[in-house]
N, C-alpha and C positions, 0 to 999 in steps of 0.2 A: 507581316507587321500587324500587330493587334489593331482592332478598331479603336478609333480615337473617341473620347467622351464627347458628349454634346455640350454646347454652351447652354446654360440654363436660361439666360436672357432670351426671351422670345418663345420659350416653351410654355405650355400650359400645365399648371399643377391643379389637380382636382383633389379636394380634401373631403373626406367623409367623416363628419363629426366636428362641429365648430364650438367645441368647448375650450377651456383654457389652453391646452396644448395645441389643439387644431388652429386656434386663432393665432398663436405665437408663431406657429409654422407658416400660416398664411402671410403674416406681416414680414417675416424674414424672406419668404419667396418673392413678395412684392418688391422689397428692397434690392433684390437681385435681378429685377426686371422681368419677372415672370408674370404671366396672366393667371389670376387665381379664381377658381370656381370653388364653391363650397355647398355641401349638402348637410343639413342637420335635421335630426328627427323632430325637433320642436322648432318653431319659427324664430330665427335670429336674423331674418332678412335685413332689418334695419341696421343691426350692429354690423353685418357683412357690408352693406352698402357705405356705411360710414368709414369702414376700413378699405374701401376700394376693391372689395371682393364680390363677385358675381354670384348671387344665390341660384342654385340649380336643384333639380331632382336628383335622386341617386343614380338613376339611369343617365341623365345628362352628364353627370360627373363622369361616369365610365366611358361614355361615348366620346367625350371631348378632351379628356386628360391625356397629355403625353406621359405624365407621371400621376398616379392615383395614390393618395396616402390615406391610410386608415387611422382614425382617431375616435372611434366609437367605443362606448362602454360595453362590456360583456353582459348579455341578458338572454333570456330565452327568445326574445323577439330578434336579437341580432346574430344568434347562432347561425353560422354558414350564410350570413346575409350576402356574402361574396361567393356565389356559386357558379356552376357552369353557364347559366343564363346570363348573369351579370358579366362574367369574364368574356363572354362571346361578344359583348357590346364594345369592348375596348379596341382601340386602334392597333393595327399591326405595327409593331415596333415600340409600343408603350411598355411602361414598367409599373408594377404594383409594389407598394411600399406598406409594410405592416409593422408598426412599433407599438401597437396598443394591446390587442388581445388575440391569441391564437384561435379562439373559438369562432372569431368573425368569418374565417376562411375555410372553405371547403378545399382541403389540401389536395384531395385526389383530383378535383376539378382543375385546381391551379396547375399541378403537374402536367396534366393533359393539355391544357391551353398553352403551356410553354413548349411542351414537346412538339405539338402540332404547329407551333409558329404563330399561333393566334396572337400572342403577345411576346415581347422580346425577353422578359424575365421578371424576376421578383427579387426584392430585398427584404428579408424578414428578420426582425429582431425577437419575434415570438412565434412559437408553433403551438399547435393544439395539444399535443402530448409531449411533455417533457419528463425525462431528458430525451432529446432528439436522437433517434436511433436509425439503424439501417432499415428498419421495418417501415419507416415513414415513406409515403409516396413521393416526397420532396427530395429524399436522399439520392444522391448521385446525378441529379439534374444540374448540369454545369451552369445554366443561366439563372438558377435560384441560389441566392446567397443567404445562408442562415447564420446568424450570430446568436449567442446565448444570453439574450435579453440584458445586454450590458452596453447599450449604446449611450447611456448616461454616465458610465463609469470613467470619471476623470478625477484627478486629485482634487480639483475645485468643488466638484459635486459632493465628494465625501466630506469635506470640510463643512460645506453648506448644510448637508444632511445632519451632521453632528451638532451644528449650531442650532438648527431648527428643532431638533429633538430636545435639546436643552431648553429652548425657549417655550416649547410646548409643555414640557414638565413643569416649568415655573408657572405658566398661565393656568395649568391644571391645579397646582397647589394653591393658587389664588382664587380658585373656583371657576375659572373660565374653561369650559369643556369644549371649546371650539379649537381643536388643534388645527394646524395648517402645515402644509408642505408645498414649497414653490419650485422645487427643482426643476 
């Protein structure tokens, strides 16, 4: 019999990156009864506390999260921010989730951590080198699930995307150069 999934209520979700998407993820997790910890590169502790989220360091997020979800922007400073050292901090049985940018993650270190049992697995909607090929160190590791950066792909999201593109075009024609996308 395959292992049963865990109930989310009572688990701790650690979020690395408390921007728009990280915050929305936190609020949804709170609604499901999860304890939410969050790290952000700039100080957002007041917003986090107002949201009922516990501000932590990056290391504390990885030490305490049952699930760690990445929501950081890609930059030279965040390239491979999740490396062997950071992965070694995670609880045995925890999972890493990356739906933001593939460059945040040292894939060789992740594959090693999962194969050694340091963590239970990973759910990745992005990888560093696309397209994903058999040459990737993640390829063939059964506890690592890789999807082709389509977690947003629903009928409703495509309708909303088209609507917002039209609204942005109208705004641009009126001289408003601040496009927005809220998917």
